[in-house]
N, C-alpha and C positions, 0 to 999 in steps of 0.2 A: 812582426810588427815591425816598421820604419825605423832608420837609425837616422839622424840631425846632427848635423856640426853645429855650435857656436856661429863659428863665421856663415853656414849657407843658412841659414833663420834670420843673422841679422841685416846681411844684404836683400833678403829675400820683403824681408819688413822695409829696408828704406826707399827698395825699388816698387814696389808695389804700394805702399800706404803712406810713406813717408814719416814712416816711424823709426826710433832711435831704439835698440838696445842694449843692458849692459846688466854685470852682476850685480844684483843687491849685497850690498853690508860690505865683510870686510871677506878674504878669499882664505875660508878655514876648513873649506872643506871641497879643496880644490883633487881630492882624490874621489867624489860622487858629485860632480858639479852638474852632472846631464850632457857632457858633449859628445858624449859619443853612442849617449841611448836617450830614451825619452824618462830615463830616472828622475825622484825625485832629488831637488838640491836645496838643503838648508835653507844656505844665504839667498837662493829664490836668485827670478831674472824678472827686471826692471823694463818694463813697456812704456816710451814715454813723447809726447806726441800728440800734434793735433788731433781725435780721436774723431769720425763722422757722428756729428749730431750729438756730441759733448766738449767740443773744445777743447784746450790745450789740460793736458792729465797724464798723470803714470798711475800704472797696474802691474801691481806683484803676479810671478806666475809661480810655480814649483817647477816645472818641466820644462822642456823646447819643444816635449811634443804637444803638451796642450798651447800652447803658444801657435804651435803650426795647424790646430786643433779651431780655435778661438778667434784667428786672423785667416782663416782660410787658405792657407799657405802651403798646402799641398801641392795641387798643381804648379804652383809659380816654380815650387821647390824639384821635381820633377823636371819641370822644364829647361830649368838651368843647370840642371846635373850631365841632359842629354846632349 
């Protein structure tokens, strides 16, 4: 399983889709927030911006891995890592 950091997913979303990423709610679960893996986060992650075909909205995700999968960021992040 590929590990993703919050910062690299946020940067890939901004560059590729023009979307923003932030943690939802307060930061009560910093020990398990998915920063270093694709694990579940109690507070979740919120992706906001102009979604293609849907206009401006926000969507909540439980893990960084799910964001990478849904937004098709795997190749973008791999390219940035090299």
